[in-house]
N, C-alpha and C positions, 0 to 999 in steps of 0.2 A: 170498593167497599162491598161487603156481602149483602145479599138479599136478607131483609130483616126476618123473613120466615125461615131462613137457614141458620139464624143465630142460635147459639146454645140456650139462651134464655127463653126465646120463643118456644123452642122444643121442650124445655123443662115445663113451662106454663101449660103446654098442651099435652103433657104426659108422655112425650116421646123419649125423654131422657130422665133418669132418676135424679133425685135431689134429697137433701135433708130439710124437709119442710118445717118451718117454725110457725107460720101463720098464713091463713088464706081467707079472703072474703071475695065479694063480687068484683072488686076493683084491683086487688093486689095479691101477690104471692110473695112471701118472705122466706128465704132459704139461707142456710149456712153457705158461705163462700167455700168452694172446693179447694181454693188455694189461698188460705187466710193469712193475713198479717199476724193475727193472734187467734187462738181458738175462741170461737164465739163471734167472729167476724160474719156479719149478716149482709144480705143484699135484699133490698126492696125492689120488686119488679112490678110495674104497672101491667095489667092485663090488656089494656089497649096499647098496641105496639107504637113505639116512638123510638127513633134512633138516638135522640138526645133531647136536652131541655127545650130546644127550639121547636121541636115537633110535638112535645108533650101537650096533650089536650088539657083544657081548663079543669075538668073534673078530676083528672089524675093529679094535676098540680095542687088543687085545693085539698085533696086528701092526703098528700104526701107527708107533710110535717106533723100532723096529728098522729099518723101511724109511726113515723120516725121516733117521736117522743115515746110512744108505747113500747116500741122495740128496743130503744135505747135503755129504758127502765128495765126491761127483761134481761138484756145483755149485762147491764151493771149488776143486777141481782144474781144472775147465774154465774158470772165470772169473778165477782168481787173486784172488778177492775178499778183503777185509780182515776180513770177518765174515759171519754168517748170521743172519737173523731166521726163526724158525719161528712162524707165526701161524695161528690158527684162530678165526673169528668165529661167534658164535651169536646169531641174531636181528638184526632190523633195527637196534635200538638199539646193537648192538655192531659195526655196520658190515657185516653180512652182506648181500650183494646177490644172489647166486645161492643159492637155498634147496635145495642139495644139499651135504652135508658135503664139505668140501675143506680140506686143510692146505697152507698156503703155505710154500715154502722160498725165501727171498729173499736173493740175494747182496747184500752191503752193502760200500760203499767209503767211505773217510774223506771224500771230497769229493762224495758223491752228493746231498747236500742233501735227503734223504728224512726226514721226521719222522713216526714212528709214534705216539708219545705225548709231547707236550711240556708237559702240564699235570698236576700232581699236586695233590691236596687235602690239607689239614692237618686232622687230627682230634684231638680230646681223647683222651688216653691211655686213659681209662676206657671209651671206645667200643670199643677193640680187644678188651678182655676180654669185653665183652657179645657182640660179634660172634663171637669165638672160641668162646665157650660155645654159642651157637646152632648154629654149624657142627659142633662136636664132637658135639652131640646128634644131628644129622642123619647124620653119618658113622657113628656107633656104633649107630644104630637099625636 
C-alpha cells in the first residue's frame, strides 16, 4: 500500500496536482472525479489524512454527511439527475483503489446502465441473529 502522502488525493489537497474544485473549507475539499461514472461525480476528501473509515478522525466523520447532503443537492441541481449514489469503499476487497479516504457522490440516471451491486446472497435466517449479536457486542463495548 502506498504512503498516504504519495496518494493522488493528498497531492490534490496540498496543491501539488490540479483538480476541478467544487467546494473547500477548513476540513474538506470536494472535487470532480477525474474518471467519473457520470458527469458530475464528485469526491469529498477530508483534509486530515486517513486511509479509510477506520482511520477517519471524529471531526471529519461528524462533518462528512452534512457536507455530503449539501454536495448531493448541488449535484442534483447541476445535472438534473434522477438519483444519487453516496458510496465509500474501505480496503482492496471492497473496491478501494486510492488509499486515501474519499466519499463518492454519483449522479444517477434511469438509462445510465451503471451497476453498483447486482448480486445478493441468500442466508439462513438463523445466521442473521448470530451476526446481529456479534455486532451488538462490538457496538456496546
